[in-house]
C-alpha positions in Angstrom: 71.8 150.7 112.6 71.7 147.1 111.5 71.7 144.2 113.4 72.0 140.6 112.5 71.4 142.2 108.8 68.3 143.6 110.0 67.3 147.1 110.2 64.9 148.6 112.6 62.6 151.1 112.6 59.3 152.5 114.3 57.3 150.8 111.5 59.2 147.1 112.2 58.5 147.5 115.6 54.9 148.3 115.1 54.6 145.5 112.8 56.4 142.8 115.4 54.1 144.2 118.3 50.7 143.4 115.9 52.1 139.8 115.6 52.8 139.2 118.8 49.2 140.7 119.8 47.8 138.2 117.2 49.8 135.3 118.4 48.6 135.6 121.8 44.9 136.3 121.1 45.0 132.8 119.0 45.8 131.1 122.3 42.3 131.8 123.6 43.0 132.9 127.2 41.5 136.7 127.6 44.5 137.7 129.7 46.7 137.2 127.0 45.1 139.4 124.7 44.9 142.1 127.1 48.6 142.5 127.8 50.5 145.8 126.6 52.9 145.0 124.0 56.2 147.4 123.2 59.0 146.5 120.9 62.1 148.4 120.4 64.7 147.2 117.9 63.4 143.6 118.4 63.2 143.7 122.6 60.1 143.2 123.3 58.5 144.2 126.7 55.2 142.9 128.4 53.2 144.4 130.7 49.8 143.6 132.4 48.0 141.2 134.8 47.3 137.4 134.5 45.2 135.0 136.6 48.3 132.2 136.6 51.5 131.8 136.6 51.2 129.5 133.8 49.6 132.3 131.6 52.8 134.2 132.4 54.7 131.7 131.0 52.9 131.0 128.2 53.1 134.7 127.2 56.8 134.9 127.3 57.0 131.6 125.2 54.6 132.9 122.6 56.8 136.2 122.5 59.8 134.0 121.7 58.2 132.3 118.8 57.6 135.3 116.8 60.0 136.0 114.1 61.7 139.1 115.1 61.9 138.8 118.5 65.3 139.3 120.1 64.5 139.3 123.5 61.9 139.7 126.3 61.2 141.1 129.4 58.2 140.4 130.8 56.6 142.8 133.5 53.5 140.9 133.9 52.0 140.4 137.4 50.1 137.2 138.2 47.0 138.0 140.4 45.0 134.9 140.3 44.6 132.3 143.1 
């Protein structure tokens, strides 16, 4: 079903996950590259653990900057100091 002129499919979801993963990897923070990313029709869910609240906010911010992301659900735990 088209949404805002875009038709989503599993291939589109996998492409979005890949683009988000690449963007997070280029932030040079190991915890971000280890996050689990799931996309479904432009809605992205992040799961995993990071060391700081800053890294959690950075992950959310990075996801929002990737074309095709409509919303971000962040289920990331902060386990650091």
